[in-house]
mmCIF file of the N, C-alpha and C atoms, coordinates in Angstrom:
data_MODEL
# 
_entry.id   MODEL 
# 
loop_
_atom_site.group_PDB 
_atom_site.id 
_atom_site.type_symbol 
_atom_site.label_atom_id 
_atom_site.label_alt_id 
_atom_site.label_comp_id 
_atom_site.label_asym_id 
_atom_site.label_entity_id 
_atom_site.label_seq_id 
_atom_site.pdbx_PDB_ins_code 
_atom_site.Cartn_x 
_atom_site.Cartn_y 
_atom_site.Cartn_z 
_atom_site.occupancy 
_atom_site.B_iso_or_equiv 
_atom_site.pdbx_formal_charge 
_atom_site.auth_seq_id 
_atom_site.auth_comp_id 
_atom_site.auth_asym_id 
_atom_site.auth_atom_id 
_atom_site.pdbx_PDB_model_num 
ATOM 1   N N  . MET A 1 1  ? -41.025 204.244 43.410 1.00 0.00 ? 1  MET A N  1 
ATOM 2   C CA . MET A 1 1  ? -41.475 204.716 41.938 1.00 0.00 ? 1  MET A CA 1 
ATOM 3   C C  . MET A 1 1  ? -40.967 206.254 41.933 1.00 0.00 ? 1  MET A C  1 
ATOM 4   N N  . SER A 1 2  ? -40.385 206.901 41.148 1.00 0.00 ? 2  SER A N  1 
ATOM 5   C CA . SER A 1 2  ? -40.109 208.291 40.810 1.00 0.00 ? 2  SER A CA 1 
ATOM 6   C C  . SER A 1 2  ? -41.350 209.157 40.915 1.00 0.00 ? 2  SER A C  1 
ATOM 7   N N  . SER A 1 3  ? -41.180 210.203 41.481 1.00 0.00 ? 3  SER A N  1 
ATOM 8   C CA . SER A 1 3  ? -42.199 211.298 41.234 1.00 0.00 ? 3  SER A CA 1 
ATOM 9   C C  . SER A 1 3  ? -42.220 212.249 40.268 1.00 0.00 ? 3  SER A C  1 
ATOM 10  N N  . ARG A 1 4  ? -40.982 212.203 39.689 1.00 0.00 ? 4  ARG A N  1 
ATOM 11  C CA . ARG A 1 4  ? -40.887 213.004 38.605 1.00 0.00 ? 4  ARG A CA 1 
ATOM 12  C C  . ARG A 1 4  ? -41.744 212.852 37.508 1.00 0.00 ? 4  ARG A C  1 
ATOM 13  N N  . PRO A 1 5  ? -42.083 214.025 36.745 1.00 0.00 ? 5  PRO A N  1 
ATOM 14  C CA . PRO A 1 5  ? -43.078 213.829 35.771 1.00 0.00 ? 5  PRO A CA 1 
ATOM 15  C C  . PRO A 1 5  ? -42.371 213.175 34.619 1.00 0.00 ? 5  PRO A C  1 
ATOM 16  N N  . VAL A 1 6  ? -43.080 212.366 33.725 1.00 0.00 ? 6  VAL A N  1 
ATOM 17  C CA . VAL A 1 6  ? -42.742 211.753 32.548 1.00 0.00 ? 6  VAL A CA 1 
ATOM 18  C C  . VAL A 1 6  ? -43.615 212.093 31.506 1.00 0.00 ? 6  VAL A C  1 
ATOM 19  N N  . LYS A 1 7  ? -42.661 212.092 30.393 1.00 0.00 ? 7  LYS A N  1 
ATOM 20  C CA . LYS A 1 7  ? -43.313 212.466 29.151 1.00 0.00 ? 7  LYS A CA 1 
ATOM 21  C C  . LYS A 1 7  ? -42.916 211.352 27.941 1.00 0.00 ? 7  LYS A C  1 
ATOM 22  N N  . SER A 1 8  ? -43.711 211.043 27.132 1.00 0.00 ? 8  SER A N  1 
ATOM 23  C CA . SER A 1 8  ? -43.339 210.100 26.186 1.00 0.00 ? 8  SER A CA 1 
ATOM 24  C C  . SER A 1 8  ? -43.117 210.715 24.799 1.00 0.00 ? 8  SER A C  1 
ATOM 25  N N  . VAL A 1 9  ? -42.007 210.228 24.021 1.00 0.00 ? 9  VAL A N  1 
ATOM 26  C CA . VAL A 1 9  ? -41.773 210.751 22.666 1.00 0.00 ? 9  VAL A CA 1 
ATOM 27  C C  . VAL A 1 9  ? -41.632 209.676 21.656 1.00 0.00 ? 9  VAL A C  1 
ATOM 28  N N  . THR A 1 10 ? -42.066 209.786 20.652 1.00 0.00 ? 10 THR A N  1 
ATOM 29  C CA . THR A 1 10 ? -41.875 208.848 19.364 1.00 0.00 ? 10 THR A CA 1 
ATOM 30  C C  . THR A 1 10 ? -40.899 209.120 18.726 1.00 0.00 ? 10 THR A C  1 
ATOM 31  N N  . ILE A 1 11 ? -40.129 208.016 18.249 1.00 0.00 ? 11 ILE A N  1 
ATOM 32  C CA . ILE A 1 11 ? -38.816 208.117 17.406 1.00 0.00 ? 11 ILE A CA 1 
ATOM 33  C C  . ILE A 1 11 ? -38.931 207.131 16.225 1.00 0.00 ? 11 ILE A C  1 
ATOM 34  N N  . SER A 1 12 ? -38.525 207.221 15.146 1.00 0.00 ? 12 SER A N  1 
ATOM 35  C CA . SER A 1 12 ? -38.359 206.445 14.004 1.00 0.00 ? 12 SER A CA 1 
ATOM 36  C C  . SER A 1 12 ? -37.097 205.971 14.042 1.00 0.00 ? 12 SER A C  1 
ATOM 37  N N  . LEU A 1 13 ? -36.867 204.622 13.986 1.00 0.00 ? 13 LEU A N  1 
ATOM 38  C CA . LEU A 1 13 ? -35.460 203.923 13.569 1.00 0.00 ? 13 LEU A CA 1 
ATOM 39  C C  . LEU A 1 13 ? -35.418 203.108 12.566 1.00 0.00 ? 13 LEU A C  1 
ATOM 40  N N  . PRO A 1 14 ? -34.652 202.913 11.723 1.00 0.00 ? 14 PRO A N  1 
ATOM 41  C CA . PRO A 1 14 ? -34.346 201.846 10.678 1.00 0.00 ? 14 PRO A CA 1 
ATOM 42  C C  . PRO A 1 14 ? -34.583 200.423 11.410 1.00 0.00 ? 14 PRO A C  1 
ATOM 43  N N  . ALA A 1 15 ? -35.132 199.437 10.636 1.00 0.00 ? 15 ALA A N  1 
ATOM 44  C CA . ALA A 1 15 ? -35.506 198.248 10.939 1.00 0.00 ? 15 ALA A CA 1 
ATOM 45  C C  . ALA A 1 15 ? -34.412 197.677 11.609 1.00 0.00 ? 15 ALA A C  1 
ATOM 46  N N  . GLU A 1 16 ? -33.236 197.741 11.002 1.00 0.00 ? 16 GLU A N  1 
ATOM 47  C CA . GLU A 1 16 ? -31.885 197.033 11.570 1.00 0.00 ? 16 GLU A CA 1 
ATOM 48  C C  . GLU A 1 16 ? -31.583 197.688 13.067 1.00 0.00 ? 16 GLU A C  1 
ATOM 49  N N  . MET A 1 17 ? -31.747 199.055 13.234 1.00 0.00 ? 17 MET A N  1 
ATOM 50  C CA . MET A 1 17 ? -31.253 199.352 14.520 1.00 0.00 ? 17 MET A CA 1 
ATOM 51  C C  . MET A 1 17 ? -32.198 199.248 15.541 1.00 0.00 ? 17 MET A C  1 
ATOM 52  N N  . LEU A 1 18 ? -33.610 198.968 15.222 1.00 0.00 ? 18 LEU A N  1 
ATOM 53  C CA . LEU A 1 18 ? -34.538 198.485 15.974 1.00 0.00 ? 18 LEU A CA 1 
ATOM 54  C C  . LEU A 1 18 ? -34.304 197.033 16.685 1.00 0.00 ? 18 LEU A C  1 
ATOM 55  N N  . GLU A 1 19 ? -33.825 196.095 15.489 1.00 0.00 ? 19 GLU A N  1 
ATOM 56  C CA . GLU A 1 19 ? -33.649 194.772 15.977 1.00 0.00 ? 19 GLU A CA 1 
ATOM 57  C C  . GLU A 1 19 ? -32.370 194.988 16.870 1.00 0.00 ? 19 GLU A C  1 
ATOM 58  N N  . GLU A 1 20 ? -31.324 195.789 16.525 1.00 0.00 ? 20 GLU A N  1 
ATOM 59  C CA . GLU A 1 20 ? -30.070 195.778 17.368 1.00 0.00 ? 20 GLU A CA 1 
ATOM 60  C C  . GLU A 1 20 ? -30.682 196.170 18.945 1.00 0.00 ? 20 GLU A C  1 
ATOM 61  N N  . LEU A 1 21 ? -31.379 197.252 19.043 1.00 0.00 ? 21 LEU A N  1 
ATOM 62  C CA . LEU A 1 21 ? -31.801 197.620 20.231 1.00 0.00 ? 21 LEU A CA 1 
ATOM 63  C C  . LEU A 1 21 ? -32.476 196.521 20.964 1.00 0.00 ? 21 LEU A C  1 
ATOM 64  N N  . ASP A 1 22 ? -33.449 196.014 20.433 1.00 0.00 ? 22 ASP A N  1 
ATOM 65  C CA . ASP A 1 22 ? -34.056 194.553 20.958 1.00 0.00 ? 22 ASP A CA 1 
ATOM 66  C C  . ASP A 1 22 ? -33.181 193.591 21.491 1.00 0.00 ? 22 ASP A C  1 
ATOM 67  N N  . ARG A 1 23 ? -32.128 193.411 20.630 1.00 0.00 ? 23 ARG A N  1 
ATOM 68  C CA . ARG A 1 23 ? -31.065 192.253 20.911 1.00 0.00 ? 23 ARG A CA 1 
ATOM 69  C C  . ARG A 1 23 ? -30.288 192.908 22.330 1.00 0.00 ? 23 ARG A C  1 
ATOM 70  N N  . LEU A 1 24 ? -30.141 194.186 22.279 1.00 0.00 ? 24 LEU A N  1 
ATOM 71  C CA . LEU A 1 24 ? -29.532 194.629 23.426 1.00 0.00 ? 24 LEU A CA 1 
ATOM 72  C C  . LEU A 1 24 ? -30.224 194.558 24.762 1.00 0.00 ? 24 LEU A C  1 
ATOM 73  N N  . CYS A 1 25 ? -31.655 194.952 24.577 1.00 0.00 ? 25 CYS A N  1 
ATOM 74  C CA . CYS A 1 25 ? -32.540 194.797 25.645 1.00 0.00 ? 25 CYS A CA 1 
ATOM 75  C C  . CYS A 1 25 ? -32.667 193.512 26.121 1.00 0.00 ? 25 CYS A C  1 
ATOM 76  N N  . GLU A 1 26 ? -32.791 192.538 25.347 1.00 0.00 ? 26 GLU A N  1 
ATOM 77  C CA . GLU A 1 26 ? -32.993 190.993 25.686 1.00 0.00 ? 26 GLU A CA 1 
ATOM 78  C C  . GLU A 1 26 ? -31.585 190.636 26.397 1.00 0.00 ? 26 GLU A C  1 
ATOM 79  N N  . ARG A 1 27 ? -30.572 190.824 26.018 1.00 0.00 ? 27 ARG A N  1 
ATOM 80  C CA . ARG A 1 27 ? -29.149 190.647 26.497 1.00 0.00 ? 27 ARG A CA 1 
ATOM 81  C C  . ARG A 1 27 ? -28.889 191.065 27.756 1.00 0.00 ? 27 ARG A C  1 
ATOM 82  N N  . GLU A 1 28 ? -29.396 192.480 27.923 1.00 0.00 ? 28 GLU A N  1 
ATOM 83  C CA . GLU A 1 28 ? -29.057 193.333 29.286 1.00 0.00 ? 28 GLU A CA 1 
ATOM 84  C C  . GLU A 1 28 ? -30.304 193.354 30.203 1.00 0.00 ? 28 GLU A C  1 
ATOM 85  N N  . HIS A 1 29 ? -31.246 192.535 29.799 1.00 0.00 ? 29 HIS A N  1 
ATOM 86  C CA . HIS A 1 29 ? -32.756 192.278 30.658 1.00 0.00 ? 29 HIS A CA 1 
ATOM 87  C C  . HIS A 1 29 ? -33.131 193.762 31.066 1.00 0.00 ? 29 HIS A C  1 
ATOM 88  N N  . ARG A 1 30 ? -33.114 194.782 29.999 1.00 0.00 ? 30 ARG A N  1 
ATOM 89  C CA . ARG A 1 30 ? -33.594 196.059 30.182 1.00 0.00 ? 30 ARG A CA 1 
ATOM 90  C C  . ARG A 1 30 ? -34.701 196.613 29.029 1.00 0.00 ? 30 ARG A C  1 
ATOM 91  N N  . SER A 1 31 ? -35.336 197.597 29.468 1.00 0.00 ? 31 SER A N  1 
ATOM 92  C CA . SER A 1 31 ? -36.327 198.053 28.568 1.00 0.00 ? 31 SER A CA 1 
ATOM 93  C C  . SER A 1 31 ? -35.558 198.892 27.574 1.00 0.00 ? 31 SER A C  1 
ATOM 94  N N  . ARG A 1 32 ? -36.493 199.099 26.412 1.00 0.00 ? 32 ARG A N  1 
ATOM 95  C CA . ARG A 1 32 ? -35.884 200.069 25.346 1.00 0.00 ? 32 ARG A CA 1 
ATOM 96  C C  . ARG A 1 32 ? -35.712 201.599 25.955 1.00 0.00 ? 32 ARG A C  1 
ATOM 97  N N  . SER A 1 33 ? -36.712 201.988 26.672 1.00 0.00 ? 33 SER A N  1 
ATOM 98  C CA . SER A 1 33 ? -36.542 203.381 27.474 1.00 0.00 ? 33 SER A CA 1 
ATOM 99  C C  . SER A 1 33 ? -35.257 203.441 28.230 1.00 0.00 ? 33 SER A C  1 
ATOM 100 N N  . GLU A 1 34 ? -35.026 202.486 29.171 1.00 0.00 ? 34 GLU A N  1 
ATOM 101 C CA . GLU A 1 34 ? -33.813 202.309 29.834 1.00 0.00 ? 34 GLU A CA 1 
ATOM 102 C C  . GLU A 1 34 ? -32.584 202.812 28.964 1.00 0.00 ? 34 GLU A C  1 
ATOM 103 N N  . LEU A 1 35 ? -32.556 201.712 27.867 1.00 0.00 ? 35 LEU A N  1 
ATOM 104 C CA . LEU A 1 35 ? -31.293 201.857 27.169 1.00 0.00 ? 35 LEU A CA 1 
ATOM 105 C C  . LEU A 1 35 ? -31.089 203.147 26.324 1.00 0.00 ? 35 LEU A C  1 
ATOM 106 N N  . LEU A 1 36 ? -32.214 203.676 25.876 1.00 0.00 ? 36 LEU A N  1 
ATOM 107 C CA . LEU A 1 36 ? -32.202 205.018 24.957 1.00 0.00 ? 36 LEU A CA 1 
ATOM 108 C C  . LEU A 1 36 ? -32.044 206.075 26.172 1.00 0.00 ? 36 LEU A C  1 
ATOM 109 N N  . ARG A 1 37 ? -32.576 206.172 27.320 1.00 0.00 ? 37 ARG A N  1 
ATOM 110 C CA . ARG A 1 37 ? -32.187 207.136 28.402 1.00 0.00 ? 37 ARG A CA 1 
ATOM 111 C C  . ARG A 1 37 ? -30.875 207.154 28.612 1.00 0.00 ? 37 ARG A C  1 
ATOM 112 N N  . GLU A 1 38 ? -29.996 205.856 28.825 1.00 0.00 ? 38 GLU A N  1 
ATOM 113 C CA . GLU A 1 38 ? -28.774 205.885 28.979 1.00 0.00 ? 38 GLU A CA 1 
ATOM 114 C C  . GLU A 1 38 ? -27.890 206.460 27.595 1.00 0.00 ? 38 GLU A C  1 
ATOM 115 N N  . ALA A 1 39 ? -28.465 206.309 26.572 1.00 0.00 ? 39 ALA A N  1 
ATOM 116 C CA . ALA A 1 39 ? -27.519 206.532 25.549 1.00 0.00 ? 39 ALA A CA 1 
ATOM 117 C C  . ALA A 1 39 ? -27.852 208.043 25.324 1.00 0.00 ? 39 ALA A C  1 
ATOM 118 N N  . PHE A 1 40 ? -28.881 208.505 25.452 1.00 0.00 ? 40 PHE A N  1 
ATOM 119 C CA . PHE A 1 40 ? -29.056 210.018 25.453 1.00 0.00 ? 40 PHE A CA 1 
ATOM 120 C C  . PHE A 1 40 ? -27.983 210.739 26.779 1.00 0.00 ? 40 PHE A C  1 
ATOM 121 N N  . ARG A 1 41 ? -27.966 210.128 27.654 1.00 0.00 ? 41 ARG A N  1 
ATOM 122 C CA . ARG A 1 41 ? -27.332 210.762 29.067 1.00 0.00 ? 41 ARG A CA 1 
ATOM 123 C C  . ARG A 1 41 ? -25.714 210.787 28.478 1.00 0.00 ? 41 ARG A C  1 
ATOM 124 N N  . SER A 1 42 ? -25.508 209.690 28.089 1.00 0.00 ? 42 SER A N  1 
ATOM 125 C CA . SER A 1 42 ? -24.104 209.622 27.446 1.00 0.00 ? 42 SER A CA 1 
ATOM 126 C C  . SER A 1 42 ? -23.445 210.528 26.571 1.00 0.00 ? 42 SER A C  1 
ATOM 127 N N  . TYR A 1 43 ? -24.554 210.750 25.394 1.00 0.00 ? 43 TYR A N  1 
ATOM 128 C CA . TYR A 1 43 ? -24.461 211.739 24.369 1.00 0.00 ? 43 TYR A CA 1 
ATOM 129 C C  . TYR A 1 43 ? -24.420 213.079 24.935 1.00 0.00 ? 43 TYR A C  1 
ATOM 130 N N  . ALA A 1 44 ? -25.487 213.368 25.878 1.00 0.00 ? 44 ALA A N  1 
ATOM 131 C CA . ALA A 1 44 ? -25.281 214.817 26.334 1.00 0.00 ? 44 ALA A CA 1 
ATOM 132 C C  . ALA A 1 44 ? -24.263 215.089 27.271 1.00 0.00 ? 44 ALA A C  1 
ATOM 133 N N  . SER A 1 45 ? -23.613 214.259 27.965 1.00 0.00 ? 45 SER A N  1 
ATOM 134 C CA . SER A 1 45 ? -22.629 214.216 28.792 1.00 0.00 ? 45 SER A CA 1 
ATOM 135 C C  . SER A 1 45 ? -21.121 214.637 28.160 1.00 0.00 ? 45 SER A C  1 
ATOM 136 N N  . GLY A 1 46 ? -21.106 214.283 26.655 1.00 0.00 ? 46 GLY A N  1 
ATOM 137 C CA . GLY A 1 46 ? -19.908 214.423 26.014 1.00 0.00 ? 46 GLY A CA 1 
ATOM 138 C C  . GLY A 1 46 ? -19.103 213.082 26.047 1.00 0.00 ? 46 GLY A C  1 
ATOM 139 N N  . GLU A 1 47 ? -19.726 212.106 26.604 1.00 0.00 ? 47 GLU A N  1 
ATOM 140 C CA . GLU A 1 47 ? -18.793 210.857 26.805 1.00 0.00 ? 47 GLU A CA 1 
ATOM 141 C C  . GLU A 1 47 ? -18.691 210.339 25.491 1.00 0.00 ? 47 GLU A C  1 
ATOM 142 N N  . ARG A 1 48 ? -19.388 210.751 24.332 1.00 0.00 ? 48 ARG A N  1 
ATOM 143 C CA . ARG A 1 48 ? -19.262 209.950 22.909 1.00 0.00 ? 48 ARG A CA 1 
ATOM 144 C C  . ARG A 1 48 ? -17.701 210.539 22.563 1.00 0.00 ? 48 ARG A C  1 
ATOM 145 N N  . MET A 1 49 ? -17.466 211.867 22.798 1.00 0.00 ? 49 MET A N  1 
ATOM 146 C CA . MET A 1 49 ? -16.158 212.285 22.388 1.00 0.00 ? 49 MET A CA 1 
ATOM 147 C C  . MET A 1 49 ? -14.995 211.843 23.293 1.00 0.00 ? 49 MET A C  1 
ATOM 148 N N  . GLN A 1 50 ? -15.112 211.133 24.488 1.00 0.00 ? 50 GLN A N  1 
ATOM 149 C CA . GLN A 1 50 ? -14.028 210.514 25.074 1.00 0.00 ? 50 GLN A CA 1 
ATOM 150 C C  . GLN A 1 50 ? -13.803 209.276 24.275 1.00 0.00 ? 50 GLN A C  1 
ATOM 151 N N  . ARG A 1 51 ? -14.595 208.410 23.716 1.00 0.00 ? 51 ARG A N  1 
ATOM 152 C CA . ARG A 1 51 ? -14.606 207.385 23.295 1.00 0.00 ? 51 ARG A CA 1 
ATOM 153 C C  . ARG A 1 51 ? -14.008 207.212 21.802 1.00 0.00 ? 51 ARG A C  1 
ATOM 154 N N  . ILE A 1 52 ? -14.030 208.124 21.270 1.00 0.00 ? 52 ILE A N  1 
ATOM 155 C CA . ILE A 1 52 ? -13.277 208.367 19.806 1.00 0.00 ? 52 ILE A CA 1 
ATOM 156 C C  . ILE A 1 52 ? -12.189 209.415 19.875 1.00 0.00 ? 52 ILE A C  1 
ATOM 157 N N  . PRO A 1 53 ? -11.193 209.127 20.094 1.00 0.00 ? 53 PRO A N  1 
ATOM 158 C CA . PRO A 1 53 ? -9.773  210.021 20.155 1.00 0.00 ? 53 PRO A CA 1 
ATOM 159 C C  . PRO A 1 53 ? -9.700  210.633 18.824 1.00 0.00 ? 53 PRO A C  1 
ATOM 160 N N  . VAL A 1 54 ? -9.451  211.959 18.984 1.00 0.00 ? 54 VAL A N  1 
ATOM 161 C CA . VAL A 1 54 ? -9.251  212.752 17.674 1.00 0.00 ? 54 VAL A CA 1 
ATOM 162 C C  . VAL A 1 54 ? -7.814  212.991 17.528 1.00 0.00 ? 54 VAL A C  1 
ATOM 163 N N  . VAL A 1 55 ? -7.045  212.517 16.586 1.00 0.00 ? 55 VAL A N  1 
ATOM 164 C CA . VAL A 1 55 ? -5.601  212.648 16.555 1.00 0.00 ? 55 VAL A CA 1 
ATOM 165 C C  . VAL A 1 55 ? -5.271  213.140 15.108 1.00 0.00 ? 55 VAL A C  1 
ATOM 166 N N  . ASP A 1 56 ? -4.378  213.844 15.187 1.00 0.00 ? 56 ASP A N  1 
ATOM 167 C CA . ASP A 1 56 ? -3.905  214.399 13.755 1.00 0.00 ? 56 ASP A CA 1 
ATOM 168 C C  . ASP A 1 56 ? -3.057  213.533 13.178 1.00 0.00 ? 56 ASP A C  1 
ATOM 169 N N  . PRO A 1 57 ? -3.462  213.520 11.770 1.00 0.00 ? 57 PRO A N  1 
ATOM 170 C CA . PRO A 1 57 ? -2.611  212.231 11.076 1.00 0.00 ? 57 PRO A CA 1 
ATOM 171 C C  . PRO A 1 57 ? -1.301  212.437 10.981 1.00 0.00 ? 57 PRO A C  1 
ATOM 172 N N  . GLU A 1 58 ? -0.306  211.388 10.901 1.00 0.00 ? 58 GLU A N  1 
ATOM 173 C CA . GLU A 1 58 ? 0.988   211.541 10.881 1.00 0.00 ? 58 GLU A CA 1 
ATOM 174 C C  . GLU A 1 58 ? 1.409   211.815 9.518  1.00 0.00 ? 58 GLU A C  1 
ATOM 175 N N  . PRO A 1 59 ? 2.383   212.519 9.255  1.00 0.00 ? 59 PRO A N  1 
ATOM 176 C CA . PRO A 1 59 ? 2.949   212.698 7.651  1.00 0.00 ? 59 PRO A CA 1 
ATOM 177 C C  . PRO A 1 59 ? 2.895   211.456 6.795  1.00 0.00 ? 59 PRO A C  1 
ATOM 178 N N  . GLY A 1 60 ? 2.365   211.387 5.693  1.00 0.00 ? 60 GLY A N  1 
ATOM 179 C CA . GLY A 1 60 ? 2.211   210.193 4.862  1.00 0.00 ? 60 GLY A CA 1 
ATOM 180 C C  . GLY A 1 60 ? 0.761   209.248 4.946  1.00 0.00 ? 60 GLY A C  1 
ATOM 181 N N  . GLU A 1 61 ? 0.155   209.554 6.043  1.00 0.00 ? 61 GLU A N  1 
ATOM 182 C CA . GLU A 1 61 ? -0.987  208.736 6.369  1.00 0.00 ? 61 GLU A CA 1 
ATOM 183 C C  . GLU A 1 61 ? -2.220  209.421 5.468  1.00 0.00 ? 61 GLU A C  1 
ATOM 184 N N  . LEU A 1 62 ? -2.068  210.766 5.038  1.00 0.00 ? 62 LEU A N  1 
ATOM 185 C CA . LEU A 1 62 ? -3.299  211.193 4.212  1.00 0.00 ? 62 LEU A CA 1 
ATOM 186 C C  . LEU A 1 62 ? -2.733  211.061 2.622  1.00 0.00 ? 62 LEU A C  1 
ATOM 187 N N  . TYR A 1 63 ? -3.642  210.917 1.868  1.00 0.00 ? 63 TYR A N  1 
ATOM 188 C CA . TYR A 1 63 ? -3.411  210.831 0.339  1.00 0.00 ? 63 TYR A CA 1 
ATOM 189 C C  . TYR A 1 63 ? -4.222  211.548 -0.286 1.00 0.00 ? 63 TYR A C  1 
ATOM 190 N N  . GLU A 1 64 ? -4.200  212.053 -1.693 1.00 0.00 ? 64 GLU A N  1 
ATOM 191 C CA . GLU A 1 64 ? -4.776  212.878 -2.452 1.00 0.00 ? 64 GLU A CA 1 
ATOM 192 C C  . GLU A 1 64 ? -5.326  211.841 -3.578 1.00 0.00 ? 64 GLU A C  1 
ATOM 193 N N  . SER A 1 65 ? -6.659  211.695 -3.885 1.00 0.00 ? 65 SER A N  1 
ATOM 194 C CA . SER A 1 65 ? -7.080  210.921 -4.904 1.00 0.00 ? 65 SER A CA 1 
ATOM 195 C C  . SER A 1 65 ? -6.726  211.618 -6.324 1.00 0.00 ? 65 SER A C  1 
ATOM 196 N N  . VAL A 1 66 ? -6.344  210.789 -7.386 1.00 0.00 ? 66 VAL A N  1 
ATOM 197 C CA . VAL A 1 66 ? -6.144  211.405 -8.597 1.00 0.00 ? 66 VAL A CA 1 
ATOM 198 C C  . VAL A 1 66 ? -7.257  211.281 -9.432 1.00 0.00 ? 66 VAL A C  1 
# 
């Protein structure tokens, strides 16, 4: 077991998000804490930006609403 100090935090999630989290936990046989720690590490490392490429639009892809 890890000797690092552990602190708990409380978060609020919409019901649908909590249901999805619990489905993932069941599917991956992992705890909520494990999945949320992994999500935070991915977010903090900038991984989220690697998954969503930012591309300038080609001419004609943008339009103005009238």
